C-alpha positions in Angstrom: -187.5 218.4 -39.4 -187.5 220.0 -36.0 -189.5 217.1 -34.7 -186.8 214.7 -36.1 -184.0 216.8 -34.5 -185.7 216.9 -31.1 -186.2 213.1 -31.3 -182.6 212.6 -32.2 -181.5 214.7 -29.2 -183.8 212.8 -26.9 -182.4 209.5 -28.1 -178.9 210.8 -27.5 -179.7 211.8 -23.9 -181.4 208.5 -23.2 -178.4 206.6 -24.6 -176.1 208.8 -22.5 -178.0 208.1 -19.3 -178.0 204.3 -20.0 -174.2 204.5 -20.7 -173.4 206.4 -17.5 -175.6 204.0 -15.4 -173.8 201.0 -16.8 -170.4 202.6 -16.1 -171.5 203.4 -12.6 -172.7 199.8 -12.1 -169.5 198.4 -13.5 -167.3 200.5 -11.4 -169.0 199.4 -8.3 -168.3 195.7 -8.9 -164.6 195.7 -8.3 -165.2 197.6 -5.0 -167.6 194.8 -3.8 -165.1 192.1 -4.8 -162.3 194.1 -3.2 -164.3 194.5 0.0 -165.0 190.8 0.1 -161.4 189.8 -0.6 -160.2 191.9 2.3 -162.7 190.4 4.7 -162.9 186.7 5.5 -166.5 187.0 6.7 -169.3 186.0 4.3 -172.4 188.1 3.8 -174.3 185.9 6.3 -171.5 186.1 8.8 -171.3 189.9 8.6 -175.0 190.0 9.2 -175.0 187.4 12.0 -175.9 190.0 14.5 -178.9 191.3 12.5 -180.3 188.2 10.7 -182.3 185.6 12.6 -180.7 182.1 12.2 -181.3 178.7 13.6 -178.4 176.4 14.4 -178.6 172.7 15.4 -176.7 171.7 18.5 -176.1 167.9 19.0 -175.0 166.3 22.3 -175.7 163.1 24.2 -178.5 162.5 26.7 -178.8 165.0 29.4 -180.6 163.7 32.5 -180.0 166.9 34.6 -182.0 169.5 32.7 -178.9 171.8 32.6 -178.8 171.8 28.8 -182.3 173.3 28.5 -181.3 176.1 30.8 -178.1 176.7 29.0 -179.9 177.1 25.6 -182.5 179.3 27.1 -179.9 181.6 28.6 -178.0 181.9 25.3 -181.1 182.6 23.3 -182.1 185.3 25.7 -178.7 186.9 25.3 -178.7 186.4 21.5 -182.3 186.9 20.3 -181.3 186.6 16.7 -179.9 183.0 17.1 -182.2 180.1 17.7 -180.7 176.8 19.0 -182.4 173.5 18.0 -181.2 170.8 20.3 -180.7 167.3 18.8 -180.3 164.5 21.3 -177.7 161.9 20.4 -177.4 158.3 21.8 -176.2 157.9 25.4 -173.5 155.5 24.2 -170.4 157.6 23.3 -169.4 155.2 20.6 -172.7 155.4 18.9 -172.5 159.2 19.0 -169.1 159.0 17.4 -170.3 156.8 14.6 -173.3 158.9 13.8 -171.1 162.0 13.6 -168.6 160.3 11.3 -171.4 159.2 9.0 -172.8 162.7 8.7 -169.6 164.6 8.4 -168.0 162.3 6.0 -170.9 163.1 3.7 -170.2 166.8 4.2 -173.7 167.2 5.8 -174.5 170.7 7.2 -177.4 169.3 9.2 -175.5 169.7 12.5 -173.7 173.0 13.3 -172.4 172.6 16.8 -171.7 169.3 18.6 -170.1 168.1 21.8 -167.1 165.9 21.4 -165.4 163.4 23.7 -161.9 164.6 24.6 -160.5 161.8 22.5 -162.1 162.9 19.3 -160.7 166.4 18.3 -157.5 165.1 16.6 -159.3 162.5 14.7 -162.1 164.9 13.5 -159.5 167.6 12.6 -157.4 165.2 10.5 -160.6 163.9 8.8 -161.6 167.5 7.9 -164.8 167.3 9.9 -164.2 170.2 12.2 -163.7 174.0 11.7 -160.6 175.4 13.2 -161.3 178.0 15.9 -158.1 180.1 16.1 -159.5 183.1 14.2 -162.5 183.3 16.4 -160.4 182.9 19.6 -158.0 185.6 18.4 -160.8 187.9 17.3 -162.6 187.8 20.6 -159.5 187.8 22.8 -160.1 184.5 24.5 -157.2 183.6 26.8 -156.8 179.9 26.6 -154.5 180.0 29.7 -157.6 180.4 31.8 -158.5 176.8 31.1 -156.8 173.7 32.5 -153.9 173.0 30.3 -154.8 169.3 29.7 -158.3 170.3 28.5 -156.9 172.8 26.0 -154.3 170.3 24.7 -157.1 167.8 24.1 -158.6 170.1 21.5 -155.3 171.0 19.8 -153.9 169.3 16.8 -151.1 170.3 14.4 -150.8 173.6 16.1 -154.4 174.6 15.7 -157.3 174.7 18.2 -160.2 172.6 17.0 -162.4 172.4 20.1 -163.2 174.4 23.2 -163.1 172.8 26.6 -166.7 172.6 27.9 -166.5 170.5 31.0 -164.0 168.1 32.5 -164.4 164.8 34.3 -162.5 162.5 36.5 -163.7 159.3 37.9 -164.7 159.5 41.5 -166.1 157.2 44.2 -169.6 157.9 45.5 -170.7 156.4 48.9 -173.6 156.4 51.2 -172.6 158.5 54.2 -175.5 157.1 56.2 -174.0 153.6 55.9 -170.2 154.1 55.6 -168.2 155.6 58.4 -164.9 155.7 56.7 -164.6 155.2 52.9 -162.2 152.6 51.6 -158.7 153.7 50.9 -157.7 150.7 48.7 -159.5 148.3 46.3 -159.2 145.5 48.8 -160.9 147.7 51.4 -163.6 148.5 48.9 -164.2 144.8 48.3 -164.4 144.1 52.1 -166.8 147.0 52.8 -169.0 146.3 49.7 -169.4 142.7 50.9 -170.1 143.5 54.5 -172.4 146.6 54.0 -174.5 145.3 51.1 -178.1 145.2 52.4 -177.8 148.0 54.8 -180.5 150.8 54.6 -182.3 148.9 52.0 -179.4 148.5 49.5 -179.2 145.6 47.2 -175.6 146.0 46.0 -172.3 146.9 47.4 -170.7 148.5 44.3 -171.6 149.8 40.9 -169.3 150.6 37.9 -169.4 150.8 34.1 -168.6 147.3 32.9 -170.5 147.1 29.5 -168.4 146.7 26.4 -168.1 150.4 25.4 -165.8 153.4 26.1 -166.9 153.6 29.7 -165.3 150.2 30.3 -162.0 151.6 29.1 -162.2 154.5 31.5 -162.8 152.2 34.4 -160.0 149.9 33.3 -157.4 152.7 32.9 -158.1 153.6 36.6 -157.4 150.1 37.8 -154.4 149.7 35.5 -152.9 153.1 36.5 -153.5 152.5 40.2 -151.4 149.4 40.0 -148.7 151.1 38.0 -149.5 149.8 34.6 -149.8 151.5 31.2 -151.2 150.7 27.8 -149.0 152.9 25.6 -146.1 154.8 27.1 -144.6 158.2 26.4 -142.6 156.8 23.5 -145.7 155.5 21.8 -144.6 151.9 22.6 -147.3 149.4 23.5 -146.7 148.1 27.1 -150.0 146.5 27.9 -148.6 143.0 28.7 -147.1 143.7 32.1 -147.4 142.3 35.6 -149.1 145.5 36.7 -151.8 145.4 34.1 -152.4 141.7 34.7 -152.9 142.4 38.4 -155.3 145.3 37.7 -157.4 143.1 35.4 -157.5 140.4 38.0 -158.8 142.9 40.5 -161.5 143.9 38.1 -162.5 140.3 37.6 -162.7 139.8 41.3 -165.1 142.7 41.7 -167.3 141.9 38.6 -167.5 138.3 39.7 -168.5 139.1 43.2 -171.9 138.8 44.8 -172.1 142.5 45.7 -172.6 143.7 42.1 -175.7 143.3 40.0 -176.0 140.1 38.0 -176.1 142.2 34.8 -173.2 144.4 35.7 -171.7 143.7 32.3 -174.5 145.7 30.8 -174.0 148.7 33.1 -173.2 152.1 31.6 -173.3 155.5 33.3 -177.1 155.8 33.1 -177.7 152.4 34.7 -175.2 153.3 37.4 -176.8 156.6 38.1 -180.4 155.3 38.2 -179.6 152.4 40.5 -177.5 154.6 42.9 -179.9 157.5 43.3 -182.7 154.9 43.9 -180.8 153.8 46.9 -179.8 150.4 45.6 -176.0 150.5 46.2 -173.5 151.4 49.0 -170.7 152.5 46.6 -170.6 153.6 42.9 -168.0 154.7 40.5 -169.2 157.5 38.2 -168.4 161.0 36.9 -169.0 164.2 38.8 -172.3 164.9 37.2 -174.0 162.3 39.3 -173.6 164.5 42.4 -176.4 166.8 41.1 -178.7 163.8 40.4 -178.1 162.4 43.9 -179.1 165.7 45.4 -182.2 166.2 43.2 -185.2 165.8 45.6 -187.6 165.1 42.7 -185.6 162.1 41.5 -183.2 160.9 44.3 -184.0 158.7 47.3 -180.6 159.4 48.8 -180.6 163.1 49.2 -178.3 164.3 52.0 -176.7 160.8 52.3 -174.1 160.9 49.6 -170.4 161.8 49.7 -167.6 161.7 47.2 -164.0 160.7 47.6 -161.1 159.6 45.4 -161.1 156.2 43.9 -159.4 153.5 45.9 -155.7 152.9 45.6 -153.8 150.0 44.1 -150.1 149.3 44.6 -149.2 152.6 42.9 -151.8 154.9 44.4 -155.2 156.3 43.3 -155.9 157.1 39.7 -158.8 158.8 37.9 -159.3 158.7 34.2 -159.4 162.2 32.7 -162.7 162.5 30.8 -164.8 165.4 29.8 -166.3 166.9 26.7 -165.3 169.6 24.2 -167.5 171.6 21.9 -166.7 171.8 18.1 -168.2 173.3 15.0 -169.0 171.3 11.9 -166.7 172.4 9.0 -169.7 172.3 6.7 -171.9 174.4 8.9 -173.7 177.2 7.0 -173.7 179.4 10.1 -170.1 179.4 11.4 -170.4 182.9 13.1 -173.6 182.1 14.9 -172.2 178.7 15.9 -169.1 180.3 17.3 -171.2 182.6 19.4 -173.0 179.6 20.9 -169.7 177.8 21.5 -168.1 180.9 23.1 -171.1 181.2 25.4 -171.2 177.5 26.4 -167.5 177.3 27.2 -167.3 180.8 28.7 -167.9 181.6 32.4 -171.6 182.1 32.2 -172.3 178.9 30.2 -170.0 176.7 32.3 -171.5 178.1 35.5 -174.9 176.9 34.4 -173.5 173.5 33.4 -171.8 173.3 36.8 -174.6 174.5 39.1 -177.5 172.9 37.2 -175.8 169.8 35.7 -173.0 169.0 38.2 -170.4 169.0 35.5 -166.9 170.1 36.4 -165.8 173.4 34.8 -162.7 173.7 32.7 -162.2 177.3 33.7 -159.9 177.5 36.7 -161.5 180.7 38.1 -164.9 179.0 38.5 -163.6 176.9 41.4 -163.4 180.2 43.3 -167.0 181.1 42.5 -169.2 180.8 45.6 -172.3 179.4 43.8 -170.2 176.8 41.9 -168.5 175.7 45.2 -171.9 175.5 46.8 -173.3 173.3 44.0 -171.0 170.4 44.8 -168.7 169.4 47.6 -166.4 168.2 44.9 -166.0 171.7 43.4 -165.3 173.2 46.8 -162.6 170.6 47.4 -159.1 172.0 46.4 -157.9 168.4 46.1 -160.3 167.9 43.1 -158.5 170.7 41.3 -155.3 168.8 41.8 -156.9 165.7 40.4 -157.9 167.6 37.3 -154.4 168.9 36.8 -152.8 165.5 37.1 -155.5 163.0 36.0 -154.5 159.9 34.0 -155.3 160.2 30.3 -156.4 157.4 28.1 -153.8 156.2 25.6 -152.7 159.1 23.5 -152.5 157.9 19.9 -153.8 158.9 16.5 -155.5 155.6 16.2 -157.3 155.7 19.6 -160.6 154.2 18.3 -158.7 151.1 17.3 -156.9 150.9 20.6 -160.1 151.4 22.5 -161.9 148.7 20.5 -159.1 146.2 21.3 -159.3 147.1 25.0 -163.1 146.8 25.1 -163.1 143.4 23.4 -160.2 141.8 25.4 -161.4 143.2 28.8 -164.9 142.1 28.2 -163.8 138.6 27.5 -161.8 138.6 30.7 -164.6 140.0 32.8 -167.0 137.4 31.3 -164.7 134.6 32.2 -163.8 133.7 28.7 -160.1 134.3 29.2 -157.6 134.9 32.0 -156.1 138.2 32.8 -152.7 137.0 31.4 -154.4 136.0 28.1 -156.2 139.4 28.0 -152.9 141.3 28.5 -151.1 139.2 25.9 -153.8 139.6 23.3 -154.0 143.4 23.9 -150.2 143.6 23.4 -150.2 141.6 20.2 -153.3 143.3 18.6 -152.2 146.8 19.5 -148.7 146.3 18.1 -150.3 145.2 14.9 -152.5 148.2 14.8 -149.8 150.7 15.6 -147.4 149.2 13.1 -150.0 148.6 10.5 
């Protein structure tokens, strides 16, 4: 009987312990949910500083080696975050299409990616990108420290979707050992390119980007703006068919059809321009600021010490440089948003941009870096206060929510004109008609 009673008491205590444990476990659940509901960060995000993660960073071809140094510096400062670099095609359009394919499938394969300044609004509207405002606010990033135009390029519907990484504006490179005074106008460029071709072992007078891709649009906008033309005005009206635009296209035809450019100039992109120029094959070249670093690289360049930069030649309305550059964005479907932001913040902050500027020749988007002694020493362009003015007032490509369609029309019609398949007048007329249909469609 006593044994039975002791057994009963034991069973009672065991049941009581189980009951209390269950109650304690249940009572903790609401607390966890409450904590999570009051904190936007996920478990992974909260532990981003402790857990080791790997993020994938995608960008186009880097011929300068700066990207490798940038990643190494970040990983040294953030030992828990590994960055896997994925090289994308050199062609900007091909990059765009690959991103669209991946993000439209909600792929998390890429975490961070560089974006052309014309992409953020499109990617934001398509729900491909992660909005960055909460990160910017949390870390106290002052967006006024960046050039206004670069910040605006990454803003859509009142939210910031991209951080400015580096900015570009088309410039004229010339051989200082051949040219005494660089040309002030397009007509002077044509004259000098003709007369100086062949000097100091050169084969060509002028190089540009004339292949049927986005780079052609950038070159064309510079010609068109320098002659006072526009493609789409401030009222979102298509104004491509104008005497100014026709004159600009005719000047492009004159240059492309000349004997001082390569026979395959219609296949030239940035890489072809860079390679030919630093090999000493041309007197003049139009390219982006990054090529200054390549031209000064003793391991690659045959023109070290003999290259200078100036503004692009003037048309009837003055000199114009197309505003280019790249932003950095985070894939909305990234599984590591906090770690991705740390990398974005580093790349687009002072330390990251300084590496990109001094090692890669890319122009910073942070105004203060143009006062940095090492940045100014890295390129005569960065030390030139006039270049800062160019960045603040550079000509943008057509601002429109359907920019890819507008660009495609420009590429096709300009390519036909440069190939001699239609006149400048026909090109301008066709651009006007097709763009109006696209805008109104």
